[in-house]
C-alpha positions as CSV (number, residue, x, y, z in Angstrom):
1,M,116.4,120.0,125.7
2,A,114.5,119.6,128.9
3,N,117.3,120.2,131.4
4,T,120.1,122.7,131.5
5,V,123.4,121.1,130.6
6,S,126.2,122.1,133.0
7,L,129.9,122.5,132.7
8,K,131.3,120.2,135.4
9,K,135.0,119.8,134.9
10,N,137.7,122.3,135.8
11,K,139.3,122.1,132.4
12,E,135.9,123.0,130.8
13,F,135.7,126.1,133.0
14,K,139.3,127.0,132.2
15,K,138.8,126.7,128.5
16,V,135.9,129.1,128.5
17,F,137.9,131.5,130.8
18,F,141.0,131.6,128.7
19,K,139.7,131.3,125.1
20,G,136.3,132.9,125.4
21,K,135.0,136.5,125.2
22,W,133.7,138.1,128.4
23,Y,131.1,140.8,129.2
24,K,130.9,142.6,132.5
25,G,127.7,143.7,134.2
26,R,126.8,145.2,137.5
27,Y,126.5,141.8,139.4
28,L,127.8,139.3,136.9
29,V,130.6,138.5,134.4
30,L,129.6,136.4,131.4
31,Y,132.2,134.3,129.6
32,I,131.2,132.9,126.2
33,L,132.9,130.3,124.0
34,P,131.4,128.5,120.9
35,N,131.1,124.7,121.3
36,I,130.6,121.8,118.9
37,Y,127.2,120.9,120.2
38,D,123.8,122.1,119.1
39,Y,122.9,123.1,122.6
40,N,124.3,125.4,125.3
41,R,126.2,124.4,128.4
42,I,126.4,126.6,131.5
43,G,128.7,126.9,134.4
44,I,128.1,129.1,137.4
45,A,130.9,130.2,139.8
46,V,130.5,132.1,143.1
47,S,133.5,132.9,145.2
48,K,133.7,131.8,148.8
49,K,134.3,135.4,149.7
50,T,130.6,136.0,149.0
51,G,129.5,134.1,152.1
52,N,128.7,130.6,153.4
53,S,127.4,127.7,151.3
54,V,123.8,128.6,151.9
55,K,124.3,132.1,150.5
56,R,126.4,130.9,147.5
57,N,123.9,128.2,146.6
58,H,121.1,130.7,146.8
59,I,122.9,133.0,144.3
60,K,123.5,130.0,142.0
61,R,119.8,129.1,142.1
62,I,118.8,132.6,141.2
63,I,121.3,132.7,138.3
64,R,120.2,129.3,137.0
65,E,116.6,130.3,137.1
66,S,117.3,133.6,135.3
67,Y,119.0,131.6,132.6
68,R,116.3,128.9,132.4
69,L,113.6,131.5,131.8
70,N,115.4,132.8,128.7
71,K,117.3,129.8,127.3
72,N,114.8,129.4,124.5
73,I,115.6,132.8,123.0
74,I,119.4,132.4,123.4
75,T,121.4,131.3,120.3
76,N,122.5,127.6,120.7
77,G,126.0,126.2,120.4
78,F,127.8,128.1,123.2
79,D,129.5,127.4,126.5
80,F,128.7,130.0,129.2
81,V,130.4,130.6,132.5
82,I,128.7,133.1,134.7
83,L,130.6,134.6,137.6
84,W,129.1,136.4,140.6
85,K,131.2,139.5,141.1
86,S,129.1,141.5,143.5
87,K,129.7,141.7,147.2
88,D,126.2,143.0,147.9
89,I,124.7,141.4,150.9
90,E,121.1,141.4,149.6
91,V,120.5,139.4,146.4
92,I,117.4,140.5,144.5
93,Y,116.2,138.2,141.8
94,Q,115.0,141.0,139.5
95,N,118.4,142.7,139.5
96,V,120.2,139.5,138.6
97,F,117.6,138.6,135.9
98,N,118.0,142.1,134.3
99,D,121.8,142.0,134.5
100,L,122.0,138.6,132.8
101,N,119.6,139.7,130.1
102,K,121.7,142.8,129.4
103,L,124.8,140.7,129.2
104,F,123.3,138.3,126.7
105,K,122.0,141.3,124.7
106,K,125.4,143.0,124.8
107,S,127.0,139.7,123.5
108,G,124.6,139.6,120.6
109,L,123.1,136.2,121.5
110,I,119.6,137.4,121.9
111,D,117.7,140.1,120.0
112,S,116.8,143.2,122.0
113,G,113.1,142.8,121.1
114,C,113.0,139.2,122.6
115,I,113.7,140.0,126.3
116,N,111.1,138.7,128.7
117,N,110.3,140.7,131.8
């Protein structure tokens, strides 16, 4: 699949929140729920407490890019919701990238030998 498929509806997010498993990292919380498709869908949520819309969208772009770089080695057939939980003022791409990789590794969706750096 060329583009990343997104979760768009509130009920899709809620389903993943309430029925899925979650893994907590330093910056992110990853919720995972198997779906009926042969591809992954991703939803990203950043609280308004994090900052203004420019800051929130910057964080979402960083998370989306971190996912995009590793989506080929992640097992297909899951819905993901990634929550930004950190209140750090400075967002560093490498920290988010590493945190997301650790969460996928912890969940068992990628092999520890396949992580790109």
